[in-house]
C-alpha positions in Angstrom: -0.3 -27.4 -13.4 -0.8 -23.7 -13.9 -1.2 -20.8 -11.5 -4.6 -20.8 -9.9 -6.3 -17.6 -10.8 -8.6 -15.8 -8.4 -11.8 -14.2 -9.6 -12.1 -11.9 -6.7 -10.3 -8.6 -6.1 -7.2 -8.2 -4.0 -7.9 -5.9 -1.0 -5.4 -3.0 -0.7 -5.1 -2.0 3.0 -2.9 0.8 4.3 -2.2 0.7 8.0 -0.6 4.1 8.9 0.5 5.7 12.1 -0.7 9.2 12.8 -4.1 10.9 12.3 -4.1 12.8 9.0 -7.1 15.0 9.8 -8.0 17.8 7.4 -4.9 18.6 5.3 -3.8 18.8 1.7 -2.5 15.2 2.0 -5.9 14.1 3.1 -7.4 15.7 0.0 -4.9 13.9 -2.3 -5.7 10.6 -0.6 -9.4 11.1 -1.0 -9.0 11.9 -4.7 -7.1 8.8 -5.5 -9.0 6.5 -3.1 -12.2 7.5 -4.8 -10.8 6.4 -8.2 -9.7 3.0 -7.0 -11.9 0.1 -8.2 -10.2 -2.5 -6.0 -11.3 -3.0 -2.4 -9.4 -0.4 -0.4 -9.2 0.6 3.2 -7.0 2.9 5.4 -6.6 2.2 9.1 -5.0 4.9 11.3 -3.2 4.0 14.4 -1.8 6.4 17.0 1.9 7.4 16.7 2.8 5.0 19.5 0.9 1.9 20.5 -2.5 0.9 19.2 -3.6 -2.4 17.9 -3.3 -3.6 14.3 -6.4 -5.0 12.8 -6.5 -8.8 12.9 -4.7 -10.6 10.0 -6.9 -12.8 7.8 -5.3 -15.8 6.2 -3.8 -14.9 2.8 -2.6 -11.4 3.9 0.8 -10.2 2.7 2.4 -7.4 4.8 4.5 -4.8 2.9 6.4 -2.3 5.0 7.1 1.1 3.5 10.6 1.7 4.6 13.7 3.6 3.2 15.6 0.3 3.1 13.1 -1.4 0.9 13.1 -2.2 -2.8 12.9 0.7 -5.3 10.1 -0.3 -7.6 8.8 1.4 -10.7 5.1 1.8 -11.1 5.0 -1.1 -13.6 7.0 -3.3 -11.1 4.5 -2.5 -8.4 1.6 -3.4 -10.7 3.3 -6.7 -11.6 3.6 -7.6 -8.0 0.0 -6.7 -7.2 -1.2 -8.7 -10.2 1.0 -11.7 -9.2 -0.3 -11.6 -5.6 -3.9 -11.3 -6.7 -3.5 -14.2 -9.2 -1.8 -16.5 -6.7 -4.3 -16.3 -3.9 -3.3 -13.4 -1.8 -6.5 -11.9 -0.4 -5.1 -8.7 1.1 -1.9 -6.7 0.8 -1.4 -4.6 4.0 1.0 -1.7 3.6 2.5 -0.4 6.8 3.5 3.2 7.1 5.3 4.2 10.4 5.1 7.5 12.3 7.8 10.1 12.2 10.3 7.7 13.8 9.5 4.9 11.3 8.2 1.4 11.9 8.3 -0.5 15.2 10.6 -3.5 15.5 7.4 -5.7 15.6 6.1 -4.2 12.4 9.4 -4.7 10.7 9.6 -8.3 11.9 6.0 -9.0 10.6 6.7 -7.7 7.1 6.9 -10.1 4.1 8.3 -7.3 1.8 9.9 -3.8 2.1 9.3 -1.1 -0.5 10.8 2.4 -0.5 9.9 5.6 -2.4 13.5 6.2 -3.3 16.5 7.0 -1.1 15.0 10.2 0.3 13.1 10.3 3.6 9.5 11.5 3.1 7.1 12.8 5.8 4.8 9.9 6.7 1.7 11.9 5.8 3.0 12.6 2.3 4.2 9.0 2.0 0.6 7.9 2.6 -0.7 10.1 -0.3 2.1 8.9 -2.6 1.2 5.3 -1.8 -2.5 5.7 -2.6 -1.5 7.4 -5.9 0.8 4.5 -6.7 -1.8 1.9 -5.9 -4.2 3.7 -8.2 -1.6 3.9 -10.9 -0.7 0.2 -10.5 -4.3 -0.9 -10.7 -4.8 1.3 -13.8 -1.8 -0.4 -15.4 -3.3 -3.8 -14.6 -6.6 -2.7 -16.1 -5.0 -1.2 -19.2 -6.3 2.2 -18.4 -4.4 5.2 -20.0 -3.8 7.0 -16.6 -0.3 5.5 -16.3 0.8 7.2 -19.5 -1.0 10.4 -18.8 0.2 11.0 -15.2 
């Protein structure tokens, strides 16, 4: 029996602490978000508190954390493709505030991913993640962006 392939798109959802407002990072996020062809959403929470959107069945939670796996763009694309093809409906990426993720957010995570060993400002990490999601979906689609960027 083979892997059941889904015909729908995997939703990419970033849940990030902090309001980005008008900033150079917001411009970068908008640039890459506009290019994404997969369903995409960003939910902003206050730095402290706030309620996460309800979790639908088939949601995978990925915490962006300095202790996480260091993935190449190709490896991220392979994970997204695998999740999409095995029935995951949404991948929810969590980005903490300046002090990182809460204990509850860390406990809820299925996976942890890092952008290297350096600590990045959370607003910049958000822009970097959107670019990497665009790059990963471009790899999956066979688009030349991955080789150009």
